[in-house]
N, C-alpha and C positions, 0 to 999 in steps of 0.2 A: 229394211226390213231383211232378217237372212232367210233362203229359201231355203226347206229342207224337204228329201229325197228317202221313199222309201226305200231300202234296199237288203239282199243278205247278203251281209259279210263279211269274207273269207277272212277266218280269225287269226292264221299267219300273215295278214295283210295289216294287222291290228298293234300300234302300237300306245301305251301305256300315257297319260299323260304326262306332258313336263311338267306341269303346274295344278299337283291336286284341289279339288275346295276343301276337303276334308282334310283335318291336318293327322290323321291315323284310322287304319281299318280295324275293330275287333274282328280278334280270330274266331269267336266264337261267332257274333253277326255271321261272319263272310260262312262258314261252318252250317245254318243256319238256311241260309240261302238255297250253300248248294244241296241240301237234302231237299229243301222247296222246288229248287229248280229240273233234281234228277223227276221229281212225280207230276211235277204238276209245268216244266216248260216254263218256255219263257212269256214273264204278262207285260213288263215292258219293254220292248226296241234300246237299245242303247244308242245313244248319238257320238257321232265320227264326223270330222272333218277331214275332206281331201278329194281324189289322191293329191299328194305332194308329188312334187316334182320325178323323185324318187318312186313313185307308185305307190304310197304308204297313206296309212292311215292316222291319226289321232285322236285316241278317246280322248271326249269332250263329256261325255257324262255315262254314269253307269258302271264308274271302272271295277266296283265289288261282281255286278255281273257278268263282266268281260273275263275276271279271274277265276269267280263260280263256272264259268262255260270251258276254258280254259282245264280248269280240274273234272271238269265232267267230260275230254274230251271229246268238247263238239267241236267239228270243223267250219263249222260257219255258225251265224249269226244275224238274230232281225237288227236294223240299225236305222237309224234318222241320220242322211249322210248332208254337210252343207260341203259349199264348197272350202279350199284348204284360203284364199285367200281373205275366208272371216279373220280377224283378230279369234285367237286362241278364248283369250277370257271370257270378251264380249260374247261367243258363242255357245260357253260355258255356262254364264248368266242366265244367257239368253233364254234354255229351257229350265236348267237345272234348281236357277235358285229358289223360286218358288214353291218347289215340292221337294225338297231338299232339306231333309231337320240337320240343317247347318248348323254349327254353335258362335256367338256374338262375336268368338276373337275371329273364326274362319270368316261370315260374315264381313268385317274387318281386315280382314287380309284381300279379301275377292276383290273390295272398295280401292283398297292401297293400290292392288294393281294397276286399274283402272285409274286410277287415281297419276298413275305411274304414265300412262298413253297418255296424258295431259285432257285429260277428262277434265270438266267443272263437274263441282259437289250437287249443284244442280239436276246436271244431265245425268249424273251416275243415278242419282234419285229418281228421276222419268224416267232413267231403261229398269231401274228394280222397282217401279212401281208402288217406293216408299217417301213417304213424307222426307223433306230437308231434315229437320231436326232428327228423323231417325239416323238416317244419312253420316250425320255430322258425330251423332253419338258413336258408333261406331268407327269413328277415324277418331274419337279421341281415346278411346278404349286402347288403341297401342299403343300410347302416351305413358298408360297407366306403370305400376311398378309390374312386376313378372309376378310376383304371389298374387294381385288383383286379379292379372288376366286369365290364368290358373284356377283360380278359384269365379271368375266365369265360363271360362270354355267348360269343366267340370258341371256347374249348374249350380253352387253349393253359395255362392254369392248373388242378387240378384245385380241386375247391373245398374240401380240406383244407388244399392247399398254400398255397392263396389266402385262408385264415382267418390263417392262421399269418404270414403275411407282413402281414398288415392290421396288425397288433402294434407292424409297425418305423414309429414316428409322425415320421420324416425322411423324408420324400419321394423326394430323391436318390438317398439311401441304399438305399433298398425300390424306384426305378427298379435299381438296380443289379443285385440281387438278382434282383427278376426278368429282367433279364437273362441271367446269369449259371446261371439257373433253366432258359432256354432253352438254351443253349451246354452244359451238365451235363446239364440230362433229371433237376435236382436231384427225389428223390423227398420225401416230404414229413417222414421223421425225420431227411433231410440238411437240409432247410429250417428243420425245429428246431431242429437245434445252431447255425444261423447266429441262431435268433433269442436264443437261450441267452446267444453273444458279444455280441449285440447288447443286452440287458439287462443281461449284467455290466460292460457296456465302452464304454456309451453318452455319454457325457459325451469321454472323446477321441476316440471314433469322430465324433461329430460336430465335434467342435473341429477336427482333422487333416485331416474334407474341407473345410470351410468354409477354414481356411487357405489350402489345392490352392489350394479354387476361388481365392482374394483373388489371388493369387499368378500363376494363370492369366488370370486378368482383366487385370492390370496386367503381360502382360508387355511390354507395348509397349512403355510405358517405359521397360523397362529397360534400358542401353544399355553393353555392357563397353569401352573405347575403350583404343586400345594405341598405341608409338609404332612406327612404325613404323622400324624396323632402318636400311633402303637412302634416302627420301627425310626419313623426320624428322618425320615429318605429322601428328599426330593425327587414327588412327579407328579405327569402330568394329569389334569387332574379329570380324562376322559377316564382313565383307572383308577376312579376314585369313586364308593362308594356308600350312601349319610343312612348315618344306623340313628334308631329313633331307640332310648334305652331310659329304663327308668332310675330314681336317681343309687340306688343300691346297685347295679348290676355296675352302672359308672365309677361306681368306689372299687367294683371288684376289679373292673378292666383297670382301673389306676395303678390299683396292690401291685395287678400281675405283671405291669408295666415297667413299675419298683424294681420285679421281685428281678424279672428278667437280667432288665441293667445289672444286675447287684452280682447276676450269675454267668455277665457278660453273652447269653444268648438274646437272638432278637424275637421278634416275634410278628411272622407274616401272616 
């Protein structure tokens, strides 16, 4: 059990976290926090680990609050401090994991850090007060393609939906299904049907997609030529027009064409 002590910490002695739980800090959210702390002060202390042999403290949680305090020019900040001997990942999770709005990928990376310390999943689940199946689902997330990890991190795909799409091993087809899921709001059950279709007909789906792709890539080299019925020059069909005329006007055009050919002039 990690022991914490409340104290007023000197900002000049505090370092930012070596490994933050959050993947990024939203500048707008930080700006709003600065405004709030300027008016209301700090409502929740930050967490620190230290002092180190060099007399420094590492931020365990409250990174944004630390940055806001510095922006406001504070000299000290209320903090809860644990001993330097506590592993930073465990110290960070012990207090922060349960009340921080981490996205699933951030949770997965935190669990990966604990596993790197040699902790089994059962112990990690107990530390986080989560089920083993919940913990395993985060471990699996980091094995998925990057596009699906991004979708889950942004909250645009549920974990269940992303887990199904992760079984689509053709990147372009998977990307199209992600777009279709966004467009239609497809449920995990619907995506399961898509997956079953892919599994049953994978070779044809992939072959057809590759054929279409090749055609599109070569479309500039395709030119359908035609012989103009007026000037008789060879021309690209893209430069043609279709006329629908009555029989009388068709004869008139033919007469004009013959007349032009007799006089040596072309009709354009």
